[in-house]
N, C-alpha and C positions, 0 to 999 in steps of 0.2 A: 418496373422492377419485378413484380410478382410473376409476370410471364417469363422473363429471362431466368429467374430462379427456378421456376417450374421445369423449364427445359434442362437446366443444369442438374436438378434433382433426378429427372428422368434419365439423363445420360449417365449419371453416377450409379443409379441402381441397375441399369441395363448392362453397364460395363463394370460391375461391382468387383470382379476379381482384379481387373487392371487397376482400378482406383485404390483398392486395398494394398496391393503390392507396391504401388507408387508411394503411398504414405509410409509403409513399412521401410521401404528403401530410404526415404528421407530421414526417418528416425535413426536408422543404422548409420547413415552418412554423417549426420550431425553428432551422433554418439561417438563415432570414431574421431571426428574433428575435435570434440571436447576432450577426448582422452589423449590426443597427440599434439594439439596446437594451443592448448590453453596456457595462459600466463598468469602473472600475479594480479591481484586486485588491490584497490586502495581502500583504506579505512580512515582516512583523514579528509577534511573538507576545506577548500579554499576557493576564492573567487578571483580570477585574474583581473588586474587593474585596481584592486583594493590596496590601500597603503601598506597594510600588514603583509600581504602576499608579495608585493613588489620588494619590500624590505628583505623577506626571506630569500628571494632570488639574488639580491645584491650580497647578502651575507655569504651565500655559497660561493660567489665569485671572489669576494675579498678574503674570506676566512677559511674556505674549503668546504667540502660536502659535509664534514662532520659537524660544522657549526649549526646546521639546520637539519641534522639527521635525527633518527629515532633515539630516544633515551629511556633508561630505566633507573629509577631511584631505589637503591638498596639501603634500607634503614636499619640501623643498629641501635638497640636499647640495652643499657646495662641492667643487671639484676638489681632489685630493690636494695637501697642503701649503698650502692656502688656508683662510681662515675665511669663513663666510657673512656675517660682519659687516664684512668688508673693504668699503671704499666702493664699489668697482666691483660686487661681488656684491650688496651691499645695494641699490644702484640697480636692478639687474636684478630682485631680489625685489619691490621696491616696484612696479615696472612690471607684473610678472606678476600681483601681487595686485590691482592696480587693474583689470586686464582681467578677472580672475575675478569681481570685484564687479559687472561690467556684463553678465555672462552671463544668459541668459533664466532667469527664475524665482528667481535668487539674491537673498536678503534682505541678506546681508552677507558680506564676506570679510575676516577679521582680518589685520592686518599683524603678522607674527611679530617684527618689529624695533621695534615700538612700545615706547618706554621705560616706558609705564604698565602694559603687560601683555605682556611679551616671552615668546615661546615658542621659545627658542633652547637648543640642547644646551649642557651645561657646557663642552665643549671648543670650542664655537662653530663646529663643523663642519657643523651642520645646523639647520634651523628648520622649523616647519610652520604653515600658515595654515588656519584653520577656515572652510570655506565652508558657510553655513547656508541652508536653505530654510524658508519659513514653512508647510510642509506635511509630512505624514507620508511616509516613504520610498516607500510604495506609490503616492503621488500625484505623485511626480517623474516627468515624462513621458520617453519615449524621446528626444525632441529635446533636452530639457534635459540628460539623461545624456550624450548624444553631444556636446553642446557642451562639457561639462567635459572629456571625454576628448580632444577635439580641442584644447582650450586647453592641456592638459598636454603633449600631443604637440608643439605649437608651442613651448611654453616650453623644451623640451629643446634647441632651437637656440641658446639663450643661453649654452650651455657649462656650465650647472648640471645636476646630476642632479635631475630632477623626476618624482615619482611620486604617485599618489593612492590613497586607501583610504577606506572608509566605507560605511555602509548605503545611502546614496543611489545608490551605483553598482551595487547588486545588481539584477539583472534578473530579473523573474518567469520562472517555468518556461515553456518552449516546449512545445507539444503535439506538434509534428511534427518529424521529423528522419530522416536517413539510417539511423541505427542502429535506430530504431523500425520503419522500413520493412523492414530486414533481418529483424527478428523476425517480421513478417507473411509474408515470403518463406519463412522456415524453416517456419512453420506450414503454408503451402500445400504445401510439399514433403512434410511428414509426413502431411498429409491425403491427398495424391495416392497416396502409398505405402500408406497404410492402406486406402483405398477401392479402389485400382486403377482409379479413374475421375476424370478431371480435371473432369468436369461436377459430380459430387458434391462434390469438393473445393472447387471454385470457389463452388458454391452455399453450402456451409457457411461459407466465409470471408466471402462478401458479406453474408449475413444477420447475422453477428456484427458486421461493420463498420457495417451499418445501425443495429443496436441501440446500439452504443457511440457512433455519431455523434449519435443522438438524445439520449442521456444527456449527452454532453459539451457539445453545443450548448445543451441546456436549462440546464446549469450556467452556461455563459458568459452566457446570457441573464439569469439570476438576478443576475449581478454588477451589472447596471444598477439593481437594486432593493435589494440588500443587499451589504455588504462580505464577500467570501469570500477565503480564503487563496489565494495564487497557485499553490500546489501542489495545490489541490483538483481542478481540471479534469484535470491530468495523472495524478493518482492514480486518478481515475474512469476515464480512458481505459485506463490500464495494467490495472486490475482488470477493467473491463467487457469489454475485448477478450479477455483470457485466458479468463474464464468463459463469455463468449458463444460462442467457438469450441468450448470443451469441451462445453457443454450441447447445442449443435447436433450435435456429434459423437455423443453418446450416442443422440440421437433418430434421426439418419440411420442409425447402425449398426443400431438395432432395426428401422427401416423396411426395410432391405435383408434382414435376417433374416426378416421377415414375408413379403417377396416370395418368397424362396427356399422358404418353407413352402407357398406357393401362394395367398396372399391377393391380392385385387385391390389396385390402387394406392390407392383410397380407403380400403379396409378396413385395409390395411397402415399407412397414414399415421395413421388413427385409433387403431389398436392401439399404434403406437409412442408416441403421445402419452399414451395411457392407461397404458402400462407404464413405459417409460423416462422419459416425461414426469412421471410421479408421483415418480420418484426425483430428477429435475431440480428439481421444485418443492420437495421436501424439502431437497435440498442447497442450493438457492438461498435458502430460508427460513433455513437455518442461517447462511449468510454474512450475510444481511440482519440477523438478530438480533445477530450478533457485532458488526457495524459500527454498527448503531443503538445497541447497548449502550454504545458509547463515550460516550453522553450521560450515563450514570450517574456518571461521574467529576466532573461539574460544571465542565468547562472548555469555554467556548463555542466557541472556534475548533476544538477537537477534535470537539465534537458536530456542528458543521456539516460538517466533513470526512467524518465517519462517515455522516451522513444523506445527503449528496450521493452518496457512493460506494454506499451501500445502494440509493438510487434507481436508479442505473445498473444494479445487479444485478437489481432488479425488472424493469427494461426488458429485460434480457438473457433473463430467464426468460419474459416475455410473448412476446418474439420467438421463442424456442425452441418454445413450445407453440401458436403461432398462425401466424406467418410461415413458419417452417420447414415445417410440413405443407402450407401453401399452395403453396410453391415445389416441394415434393416432388410435389404433384399435377400441376404443369407438366412436370417432367422424367420422372416415371413410372419405368419400368424402366431408363431410362438411368442411374439411380443405381447400377446394378450394373455390374461390369466387362463389357466388350464380349462376352467369351466366355460369360457367364452369362445374357445377356438373353433368348436364345431357347431356353434349356433348359426342359424341363418342370418343374413344381413338385415339390419333394421329397415333400410331403404336402399333403392338402387340409384339415388341421386341426392344431391345436397339437401339437407333438411332445413337449412336456413339460407335464404337469399339476402345477403347483407344490404343490397341496394336493389332498387327496382330493375327487373330484367327487361332488356329492350324488347319491344314488341316483335321484332323479327325473329327472336329466339323463343319459340314455343316451349313452354315448360314440359318436361318429361313426365311420364306417368308417376303419380305419387308425389310430385313436387308442388308445394303451395303456389298459389297465384302470386304474380309479381308483387313485391312490396309487402307481402303478408308476413307478419312476424311469427311464423310457425316454428315451434321447437319440438323436436322429437326426443325420445329417450336417449338417442345417441349423443345429444348435446349435454345431457346431464352428467355431472361429475359422478363417477362410480361409487365414491365413498364420501360420507359426510355431507350429503346433499341437503338434508333437513336442517342441520346446524348452520351451514353456510347461508342458506336462504333466510333462516330466522335471524341470524346476525345482521344480514344486510337490511332486513325490514326494521329491526330494532334501531339500527344506526340512522336510517332514513326517517323513521318516525320520531325518534328522540334526537333530532338533528342538532338543536341548540345545546342540549346537555352534552351530547357526544363531542361536538366541536369544542366547546369551552373546556370540557374535561381533558381532552387530548392536548389542547394547546397549553393549558395550565400545567399539566404534568410535565411536558417537555420543557416548558419555561423554567420550572423549578429545577429540573435536572441541569439546565444550562447555566444556572447562576455561577458555579465555579469558573466558568469560561472567562468571566470578566477579571479574574485575578491570575490568568495564565501567564507564566513567565517562560521564556525560551533560552536555550543555551546550546552550544556545541560541546561543552564539557560534560562528559558522562561520568556519573558516580558509579563506583564499583559496587557490586552486589555484596550484601552483608555476609560475613563469614569467610570471604576470600582474602588472600594475602594482600591484594590491592587495598581492600577496605581497612585491614589492620594497619598497613603502612600509612595510609592516609590519617588514621586516628592518631598514630604516634606523631606524625608531622604536625597536625593541628594542635595537639596538646603541648608538645615540646618546643616547637618552633613558631607556632601561630599559623593561621590559615593562609597568610600571604605567601608563604613559601611555595604553595601549590599554584600560585598565579603570578609568577614573575613576569615583568614587562621588560622588553629589550628595546632600548633606544639606540638606533643606528645613526651615527653621524657620518655622512659620506661626502667626500670632496677633497681637493688638494690641501685645504687647511683643517681637515677633520681632527687630526691629532692635537693641533694647537687649540682648537675651539672646544674640544670635548671637556676639559676641566671646567670651562665656563658653564657648560650645560649641566654638569654634575652639581656645581655650586648653586645654580639657579633652581634646579629641581629640589635640592635640599631645602631651599628657602620657601618655595611656593606650594609644595605638596603637603598633605596633612601630617600632623605630628605622629611620629612613630614609623613613617615610611622610610625604608632603608634604601639609600642610593649608593651603589658600590662604585669604586674608582673606575675610570675608563680603561678599556682593554684595546690597544691599537692593533691593526693588522701589520704584517711584515713590510708591506710597501709604504705604510704611513699615509694611506689615502682614506682610511676608514677607522672608526672606533666604536666600541660597544659600551654602553652604560646600562647596567642592570638595575632595575627598580623593583623592590619587593614591597608591595603594599601591606597594610595591616589586615586586609580583608581577603576572603576567598574569591575564586573565579566567578562564582555565581552571585556575588553580592553587588548590589547597585552602586555601592561606594567605589568598587573597583572600576566600574564603568566610568564613574566621575573622574577617577585618577587618570584614566586614559585620555579623556577629553581635556582635562587640565593640562596634561603634558603637550597635547597637540595644539591647544589654544594659546599657551603661554610662551612657546619658544619661537623666536624670530631669528632664523638662521642667518649667518653671515653670507655675503655675496659668494656664490659658487659652491655653497655648502647646502646639503639637504639633510633634514632630520626626519626620521621615520620612527614610529612606534610599532613593534611587532612582538612575536612570541605567541605561544598557543592561546593565551588568554586574549590578546588583542585580535588574533585571527577569529576566535570564537565570537567576540563582540562585533567585529565587522560583518561576518557572515550572518549572524543573527539579525543585525540591523537591516541588512539587505533583504533577507527573507521576510522580515516583519513588514517592511515597506512594500514588498511585492505582493503580499497576501491579499490586501484589499483590491488591488488591481486585478489579480487573477480571479478572485471571487466575483468581481463585477463582470469579468469576461465570461465565466462559466454560467452565471445567472442569466446574462444576456443571451447566450447561446441556448440555454434551456428554454427561454421564452420563445425565441424564434422557431426552434425545432418543434415545440409543442403547438404553436400556431399552425405550422405546416401539417402536423399529424392530425390534429383534432378540428381544424378549421374553426377555431374559436379564440376569443381573447381572454375570457374569464377562466377557462380551464387551465391555460398556461399560468395565469396569475396564481391560482390555487396550487398548481404543481410547484412553482418556484418558491412560494411562501412555505410550503411543506418541506422543501429541500432545506431552506434556511433553518427551520425548526430542527430538522435532523442534524444538521451541522452543529448548531448550538448545543444540542443535547449530547452529541457524541463528544465534543470538546469538553463540555462540563463534566461528564462522567470520567473522561481520561484525566483531567486535572485533579479531580477528587481522589482518584486512585494513585496515579503516578507522581503527582506533585504534593498533594496533601497527605497521602498515605492511607486514605480510607480503604479498608479491605485489601490492602496491598499484599498481605500474606496469602489471602484466598486465591489470588491470581499469580502468586509467586513473582511479584513485580521486581524483586531483587533489590532495588534501591529506589529512593524517592527524591524528588527535586524538580527543578525546571524541566519542561518538556524539550526534547531535542528540536532544534530550530527548524530542521527541514520537515518535521512530521506534519505540522498543520497544513502546509500547502499541498503535500502529497495526499493527505486525508481528504481535503476538499476535492481534489481532482478525481480520486477514485470513487468517493461516495456520490459525487455528482452523477457520474456515469451510471452507477448501479441504481441510484434512486430514480433516474429517468427510465431505466429498464423496467422497473416495476410500475411506474406511472404509465408507460406505453402499453405494457401487457394487460394491465388491469382496466384502465379507463378506455382503451380502444374497444373492449367488449361492451362497455356501457354506450360508447358512441355508436357502435354497430347496432345495438338494440334500439337506440333512439332513431337511427336512420331508417329502421323498419317501420317506424310510426308509433313505437311504444311511448307512453306518457313518461315524463322525466323521471319520476320516482320509480316507476316500473322498470325503466331502462337501467337504473342503478342496480336494482335487485337482480335483474336478469344478467347483466354483465358481471356483477360481483359473483353470482352463483356459478357462472361458467369459468371465470378466470381465477378466483380466489384460491381454490385448492392447489392449483399448480404454482401460484405465486407463494403460497405458504410453504410448500415443499421446497421450492427453489431458495427461499429466504432461510429456511432451516438448514439446508445444506451449506449455503454460503456462510451462515453464522458459525457452523461447526468447523468449516475449513479455516476461517480466520481465527476463531478462538483457539484452535489447536496450536497456533504459533505463539501463543502468549506464555504458557507455563515454563517452557524450556527454550524459548527463542532467544535470539541475539538481542542485546540491550537496545540496539537501534530499532529492531523490528517489533519488540514487545508493545510499546505504546501505540504504534501504528496499527498492528493487528488487533489490539484491544479496541481502539477507536472504530475500526472498520466493523468489527463484530457487533458491538453495541449499536453502532450507527445503522447497520443493516436491520437489526432487531427493531430499533425505534422507527425506522422508515417503513418497513414492511408491515409491522403489526400495530403501529399506532397511527402513523401519518397516512399510509395508503389504505389501511383497513378501517380506520375510524374517521380521521380528520377530513380526508378527501371526499369520501362518500357523503359525510354529513354536510360539508360545504356545498357540494353539488346539489344535494337535496334542498338546501336553503335557496340556492340560486334558481332552481327549477329550469324552465325552458331557456332562460337568459344565459345559462351556462354555455349553450351551444351557439350563441349569437356571434356573427362575424360581420363587420361592416361591409357594405357593398363594394367599397373601393379596395378591399383586401381579398375579394373573392377571386381575383385573377392570379393569386399566388399559386404556385404548383402544388399539387396534391400528392402526398406520400401515401401510397396504398400499402399500409403496414399489415392489413388483414387479408390481402389477396382478393379484394372484391372483384377485380377483373377476371380472376379464375372462377369465382363462384357464379359470375354472370354467363360464362361460356356454356354452350350446350354440352351435355355429357357425351363423352365418347364411348363407343362400344367397348374400348379397352378398360374403361373405368370399372366395369362390373366384375364381380368375383367369378373366376373361372374354376373348373374342377381342380386344377393343379394347385390352386391357392388354398383349398380346404385342407385342414390338418385333422386327421381323425382324433376323436377324443382319446385322451390318455397319452398323447405324444408330448 
């Protein structure tokens, strides 16, 4: 792989103008496609084959599209001391409802004071109108949504309290925003401090933005041909931007290292792709497999999200191994800090031979003897060398204390994970009209109004059988549960019975009601009974996702173990890496539950609302964090493995590898944390907990697991850490450090030529 990537990098830098134009053309093409071919996205979740989803489809057939379409509840509350049924207030309600019925796209707006079907609170202090659309929530346009909001605002001038809630008011996630820009600015600052060169930092950032732009625009273009979730583009942007910056960082860092060693610009670019690029491809493949692996759980909307995000990662990898070396060919030695551009090269050949050089290949002048663990100043991190070395020595010397302390800290943070609850029902952010409407509903009507269950009776005898179902449910369901009379369809082949529980959609007792209905009804011959509605759909999807999570976690953990065995030719190093990943996952979930479910420090991150975690969040977080955690494991431990292969003692190899890789991993983790964290304060409610979990997960994994726990564990294991049974030594070897390239005799083209030198001050 290293040799193939070296050739690709050399071709890219030699044909840099053509490569750059090709990528720019691709960016323009998908940009035009996104602007002209994009379609609507979905912001509701369902799983084909589930009872609740099947019932929704039947409802559309029997009762029309509006029966399962988007809805808005407009809530009216009378002034203190008055009733909503007072003649003056009733007239105002009737006038407002008539106006709601005339809004663009509205199919009907119910009159809450209609004697045939009143929706008035028992104390007659409030009422609500159901505004329905004949389309799914994702198909309600921005103009229609704004029209409802404006009508509600205007209605408040009547003297009544008027608020609105409902899935039709949910706005799909936005891809851009001030907070996301802040994350990019932080990334630029970290890159500038890491490189000591604004040119290199800007190049790194621009190539990442180009890659994520192509990925996101391609996904937006696809929405014109297939329905995608509204969160899919923003998830791809968030992940693609983070890994795009990191992957370019690894390659540019290696390019600068090769320049200081004395290679020409073209040779340095090719070598950086063949060495660091091999690690990037391996790391990117890990993330892609983890995301594409979401397909195994059998949930279509999760599969499409995973595949779309994986495609963005593929683009980020391709940009890193083709566009980045092409741009490096343009900027040349200006990628180095100004004071280093005119310095003579440190050496004319590799300073470190990761593996013994074959006898046939005589070492060049200035090259250490084969297998000698020589290290030159070119291998030293330019900044923070003393602190990094001191940290590695401290962790390896105080290995028991370091390991126990790191594990204990993450274990404590993970405690809230064991009380995690999930749901598809999203609470509105405090201070919004949705939250105020919900508060009125809960106070005046009870929380059950927000979680109605719809029992669909379908079959030739449905109308005759429906009253029996109503009577049965009235008898078996908990006291206080309201079971409304059946509503038949026009053909007489179906009927709907609405059940209003006493508890809200997130309450465990509502889940029990759903199970009670499904378990207690024995339908007549030829008749089918289904339980559906948004609450039932949420319960079914959440249950499916919760059941799939352990299976998926086992899959990715198994994949991690196999991959690390191939990379490090060891059994115990993969065990350490996998256990570290489990610590990361537990702590990330624990912190997320504490903030978004328990409400700890919720205001500090602008959580908006607290309650059960979105059902799809855990499995997405596991997939993404798995890939990113393995990135850092590969980049960090591979340097330790390299030093050990030179013949260094186990603890010395840990210090050497840590000193070489840790500065870049710290910079990469800081950038990734900033990008993910930027999506939390002002992000979409679906994205906020995911972004938060990824941000803290990256921090825990990079700075506690990989910087403390893993080096301490390897120091405890000593030489046994690199042991591999003889029967496993036939496994293929993944050359993620480009050892084959380091073994090759240096070419005359590798040396610096006069044209590569940049005068001081340029």
